[in-house]
C-alpha positions in Angstrom: -134.9 2.4 40.6 -132.4 -0.5 40.7 -130.7 -1.5 37.5 -131.8 -4.8 36.1 -129.7 -7.1 34.0 -131.1 -8.0 30.6 -131.5 -11.6 31.8 -133.7 -10.4 34.7 -135.8 -8.4 32.3 -136.1 -11.4 29.9 -137.3 -13.5 32.8 -139.8 -11.0 33.9 -141.2 -10.6 30.4 -141.4 -14.4 30.0 -143.3 -14.6 33.3 -145.7 -11.9 32.2 -146.2 -13.6 28.8 -146.8 -16.9 30.6 -149.4 -15.3 32.8 -151.2 -14.0 29.8 -151.1 -17.4 28.1 -152.6 -19.0 31.1 -155.6 -16.8 30.9 -156.2 -16.9 27.2 -154.1 -17.3 24.1 -152.5 -14.0 23.2 -151.3 -13.0 19.8 -148.8 -10.2 20.2 -149.0 -7.4 17.7 -145.8 -6.5 15.8 -145.8 -3.2 17.6 -145.7 -4.9 21.0 -142.9 -7.2 19.9 -140.9 -4.3 18.5 -141.4 -2.4 21.7 -140.1 -5.3 23.7 -137.1 -5.7 21.5 -136.5 -1.9 21.6 -136.6 -2.0 25.4 -134.1 -4.8 25.5 -131.8 -2.9 23.2 -131.9 0.2 25.5 -131.1 -2.0 28.5 -128.2 -3.8 26.7 -126.7 -0.4 25.6 -126.5 1.0 29.1 
């Protein structure tokens, strides 16, 4: 697995979220948002 910068991860997440929004409005649960933030923290700490 190649390492990704936090910027690349952010862009991928935004793209995925945009794709979801295109299909139907999505309301993210707190758990999902926490998971995303937690993942970003892990990447930033590497």
